[in-house]
N, C-alpha and C positions, 0 to 999 in steps of 0.2 A: 504494500500500500504506500509506503514511504517512497519507494522508487517510482511509482506511478505519479505521485505528486511532483517529484523532482522533474520527471520527463515532461509533464504538462506545463510546469513553470518554465522550463527551458524552451519548449516550443512557443509559448506565449511571448517570451523575450525575443526570440528569433523572428516571429511573425510581426512584432511591433517595429522591428528595424526596417521593414519594407514600407512603412507608412511615412510619406513625406509630409512635413509640417509647413510647407510653403504657404505664405499668406497668414501665418499665425498672428503676426504683429505688423500687418501691412499699413496701419494708420500712423505708425511712429515716424515715418519718413517725411510727413507733411506737417506744416504749421497751418492752423486754421485761422483765417481772417473773417471777421464779421463786420458788416457795414451798417452805419447809423447816420441819421440825419443830425447835422451839427446843431440845429436850432431846437428840435423837439426831443432829441436823444432816442427816438424810436428807430427800430430796425428799418433799413432802407434797401429796397430792391436795386440791384445794379445791372447795368447793361454794358459793362466794360469788356473789351478784348484784352486779355491779360497775357503778357509774355514776360520772359526773363532774359536778362543780358546773357549773351552767348548760348542761347538755347533756341532750337528751331520750333519748339512746342508752343501751342496756344492753350492756355489753361481755361477750363470750363467752370463757371460758377455752379454751386449746388442747385438742386432742383428749385428750392425756394428763392434763389437768386439774391439772398441777403448774405451769402458767405461763399468762401472758396478755400479749398485746400491747395497749398502751394509747396512744392518740394524745395528743400534746401540742398546745397551742394556739399557732400561730405568731404570733398577735396579742397574746398575754398571756404574760409570762415565768413565771407560776405556774399550776398546775392542781391542784385538790383532787379526789381519787378516794375513793369510798365503797365499802367491801367489807362486804356484809351477808349474813347467813345467819339461820336460825331462832334461833340461840343467841348470835350475836355481831355486833358492829359495829366496824369499824376504819376509820381514815382515813389517807391519805398525801397530803401536799401536796408536789408536785415543782416544781422550778424549773430553769431553764437560763440560761446566760450569753449565748449568742447563737444565732442560727439562720441557716443558709445555704440559699439558695433555688437550685434547679436547674430549668431548663426544657429538656427534651430535645427537645421539638417544640412549636411554637407552637399546635398543635391540642390539646395535652394540658394537664392541670392541672399546676401546679408541684409539685416534690417538695422536701421540707424535711429538712434534717439538723440535729439539735439538738446543741449542743456545751456542755459544762460542766454536765451533769446533776447535781443535788444535791437534798437534801431540805430543806424548810423545817420540817416537823414530821411526825410519824407516831405512831400509837397501837398498832402491833404491838410485840411484845417487843423485837425487834432488826431492824436493816435495814443492808445494806451496798450500795455502788455499785461493782461491779467494772468497769463500762463507762460512762464519762462522755459518750460520743458514740453517737448512734443510727446504726448502719450494719450492713451485711450480715455483716461479719466477727464480730460479737458475737452469741452466742446468749442472753446475759443482760446486761441493764443494771442491774437492781436485784434483790438477793436479800432476801427477806422471811422472817423467822423468827417463828413463833408457836406 
């Protein structure tokens, strides 16, 4: 009976090694920006085309259009984001103090947690940072007012 339990336990360990955990912490790589009206402090829907310096990608706002998840570069401690519409242009340059790398499975890409988020400069009316670490517990890292 004891040998059977050991064999079952060993098979369970071997079978678990086949499971890839890719995507386990996929939200850590992004900082979350939420947008607000400068006068009323209410959530504000956005219609920006959002790009980053040295990146070919255009980032899409969330379905509610009052927020967006933007990736930070783990190889460069600062990233400049451009927010353009038909009538306006804004910029935000973000920085971080350090990055922690997690590898959940050797077959998966690493996941990054950025710590010490801060702004270098911005052209919006006002900006605050309620969450200085990118993680699943925070629904907002940066509040933007314009």
